[in-house]
C-alpha angles and dihedrals in degrees: 000000000000118000147167134205123238105218122189129216087228142343114287092030091124102263095148093053090046091050093049089047094051094045088053090046093052093044091052088049090059102262125131106230129209112197124212141175128221099217143028097288123134100184103059090049089055088060090046092055092048089060103030097040093225133083116273117239121238111229111183121151095205094051099040109021121227097290091042089052091053093044092051089048090054092053089068123099126220147063098273132023116212111198118197113210131226124242115328116341096261100031121117133046100219099050118348123183087250090053092051091048090048094049089047093042092219126131128264125234107201120222109212129183106237101172092112106025151051112173089025088057088059093044089053093049091048093052090051090051096047095043090069091067092044092060097034096248109150102218135124117230097202103182143301148272110216108226116210093005123149124219130245116040092000094056095040091050090056092045094051093045095055118099117245093256092055114077125209108228097181138272140267108229122223110272128159089209089064092071125106117208116240140208135168112317089030139282124001116269121274093247090052100045112015114172116252111267090221091056092047092049089050090055092051091063087073097048127089101225099178093051090051089050091049094053093053117104138185121259119229119263119266115261089230105043124208113289123208110255122235111239120237125211097244141106118223120200115206123195109232122180141091091296093051108036105122105101130125118239090234089059095058089041089057095047091050092047094053105025145013111277125207126173134213138180118233090186091057091047095248114176114248105267122240098271147138095233143002131226119202108192123201123268136112111321086149090066093051101032095122091052091045091052095047101037094071099223093108093048089053091047091054091054093047091049092050087053089055106271107148113237123186116195129183123202100304086029090054088052093052092048091055126094094251144002120210116195127225087257088058100253111143121213130184116242132187096298095218096125127052094240144099118216126210126190120226136201092237129046116265099201137016122169152090108275141206121199131190119207114238093194134356110294140164096287106024143031121238110288095012120128126225124195120210144135135262129200117155140144093205135082129204126223105205131196117259091247095050116137119229122202098196142040115218111242090174129009136030102276117179102318102010095266106045144034137184113066108211129195129159106341091325137106131197122187139170092220124096115213134189130232092248089066090071092233094119093047090056089047091055092045093053089056096063 
């Protein structure tokens, strides 16, 4: 599957809108598009899926490693893979967009904000192209998409100013309908605020789909190819609703490959399925705290966990496993009560980084002494009891108390860190359920 990366000159330049417009343009031109995200984000991929009709792949060098990145890419389906970058092209020491493009060896199409420039747009693009050589990053910046650019003289001025080796792949015209509402953690989810089809189709009129298709190339194969996974005789129950919506496609794929997967909705008050273990992904429990408190599912989960049912919670899952969740407005709600902690939401984020954890003892996702790489991004903090037991020491990142992560109680584990299936953490979880 050929592909290219959409890199931005900065955060907020309109990469997501450009990605969605390009997906629509390529689909309308007859190509089957596999969307992907360079970085650990869950929200942008939900918008990709709303347009492309298939889950977006997570391509993060820190989370997956180079081989894992290439394996995850190859799990995609389609004619062309469109990879949306993270932040500016070169920003980030753990897994920048440029690092992902280099690991995959596919070209970069640069998204440049053109609302107030013509020649300066070309100068910016040329600087981004030349900077790769300056820092020894082996990537090809093939050309640009001009975001918020008008037609006529504005478009022509940009075209004329570009050097011969930087191609003009089209523009995204200014359009207030092409704006996605945001909230803490980023944009609203794709199923909540999908861009209007008509506005996207209007944007595609100014994009050159065939040129974009022609520039795409195929990444090299991983050195260690995908190996068939041995099944385990276990059933894993995954929370799946508006409160628990942050999970990578590769995680669910891994569960389905190795075990029986069933889903349930704590917001709707579903009973805990007959299972050997429960996975609570991240999401927005703070937006549904009242429903989670009254629905009864979390209370049942707390009882089942105290009887020995293993529960693994990530970020929002950790919050739901705690005794209580207090919203930013000061409203306190009872949660599952599995972990000896009380969680409070804040107006500003409390942690944002790629993370590395070292297991102090054997736990659900790691053996003693093993390291796990992941990502943390949360607006909450957890006040834990003095005798609380932690599973991990933080080698990099903030974790729960600055030095530790992974609260453990009974046979359960709650962590602020999101991990990818390529880390092996979910394999260890499934194997511990047997």
